[in-house]
C-alpha angles and dihedrals in degrees: 000000000000127000130177115194130192092335119189123185133166126190125188092348093308122112109230099173134019123178089341120170131194135168132192118190128203111286093005122138112217132180124203112208137178140119122293110286094021092119106263096135090040089056090051090052091051091051089049090049092240090121131031123229120233090230138353122035153234121252124191135169112268094236095050114123113203125202118194130197113192123202093251129051123245119247115273135199130186096327119119127241088254090052089055093046093050093044093240087123108067105324103070096042091047091049092049091050093049093046090052091050092050092046090052090056092044091240095137099134098055120114089244092057093046092051094046090048092050091050092048091050092050092052093044093057112128088233095052094109093051091047092048092051090051091051093045091049091050089052092053105270119143119222092248091059097054091089097035113121108262091226088068091058129082122253090257093057091047089052089054090053090052090048089050089054091054091050090049090055092049096209121202088239123031113199109195124184109198094330095176096056095095100033129101119223096269097049089044090055090047091052091045092055092043093054092047088064097035113129095211131068123271127210111183145175111208142160091201107099095185090053090052092045089056097046119023128086098180133035125200114196122200101225128161091344092305132102108235117198125219126182117229136023130316094281089052089049092054092050094046092045090055091047091048091051092050091050094046091045091051091047091049093049092047092050093047089050091051092048090051091051093049092045092048091052091048093047092049099046108026090098093045107095096212092051102033093100091051091048090052090049090055091052091050089051088056091049091051093053120107097227117232114222117232104257120235112239115246112270111260128203113262118252121204134161113255114217104246116242123237112278114261129207120276090260107053100178135003129193118192127187094341115186114189127173137162101214106300092347106099110200101172131014117185096345117182120189137160124198112202129204116274097015118138102203129182121199113219133174144101122320111272093022091119106262096136090041090055091049090051091050090051089049092051094235096113126063116223127201101234140007137046134282113197125184116213129239113303091356111171108188128203121184120199102193131188087249102067103161096078092065094060128081105232091209096055124086122240090253093049092052092055095042090049091049090063118019093195094064118106117223090248091053091049091049091050093052092045090050091053089055091050100262100134135183112317092008089084088067094056116117110246090233091073097046122118122241091261093049091051090051091052094046093050090049090054091050090054093046097050092049106021124189117224090241110046117188114190128184111198095329095176097059110123093008122124120233096262092049090050088053091050089051091049091052091049094049092045088063093043111113098196130086120282130199116175148163118217141159091201105102093192090054091048094049092049096050115020118098093166134034126209110197109208116196138141093353094308127111116200123184128219112192096215142059129292095277090050088054091051091048093050092050089052089238106111103150091018102073096159091058091050094050096047097041114116 
């Protein structure tokens, strides 16, 4: 349904693609992977005809309808979430205008007209409202929020409404750029199961390896300006990539050894009359060789030694009789909870159940109406919130922020850690005020890791991080000897770190003293994660 042939594209004087090929078949689920800046979003723009390639081209079947979800939400006005999900806000009027323009020119057989017509038909279906409500509910919306003005919602909720609209249209090819960024664990699992049974094809960019392991059948990696194809999911890709590197490395070494042998013979005997012809033959053999480039080793997550925090008391934090309400919305009534030293606890449960509220109470940044919060002996608390920008000085450079976080760090040590979290070369001299959301997330993580508290509270720490950076964070936290309480929608991250699960739902907090799979087993829901997480 979609074929890219011999693509070449340069951006800012740098060649992103050269003779790159990619193919997506009907019903296939494909992931596009590569480091930040490799050209993933540029490739999406070329497929969507928003950018032109320098050479090569994109071919797609005339009847193919494409639906695209960008990383950031479009601006909204007074329309409701349901208006966005049904396309009444923006999409349908724009389609009607474009169809009218094409009809005026008589261009009613073009691929653009056919696609616009198909999208308009899908959004004009009499059942569109019912379908949109089902999609919104699956993505975490409550019934009472369907008709809430979108401008009153966060960017994450608006993104969900746009994703719901795409699912309502059921395009032949869904192009999703980091679709899990704004989802909680339950809505992520719903989307994961929905895409498993989706009849169309999916082409996605994602940093969530578990999500890709569950969904994708083919991985294309952007590597050395080419698009390399691997069969299977992300785990299969990692295994095959390692095998490919070993094979290429062995072939390179064997060829270099052969070249050295030929060159040595030629150098030794070129001036010997009886062997001169043979020596010349050896040199010609070298010239005829198709030289194998030395392969780059697969990128590995960075390991560094975290300074260990001061030891806390056995009881790190205690909550007694906590009553917390937002107006008439009672979140907790008489909540008791103890956090013990060394626990690595993940908070799970439905959206709006109070997970972030609980983390804020533990952090001491949210006032509650009744009860007592008591920090344990020598407790040093660090709170990594979803709103990272406020903790950075906009006038300091990236390097200064890290050096100031731990006065014992040398500049070389700080540079090494920054490099592992993708701050390279001159980027360490950027002022924090100009950093992107993802860069601020990474910088705040580094600050916590170089001077860790003994109670670390983290709300969605992997958002905006690429896969390798998530792995570096996992390695760092695995060696952390303090106490960790976190919220995450990244199942791989949860499985690697959590030794205890707190299930938060309907004002109750129930503990499971084991990892994520133990929690699923105990709730009789292994293989049905959504049921486990939403159960009362």
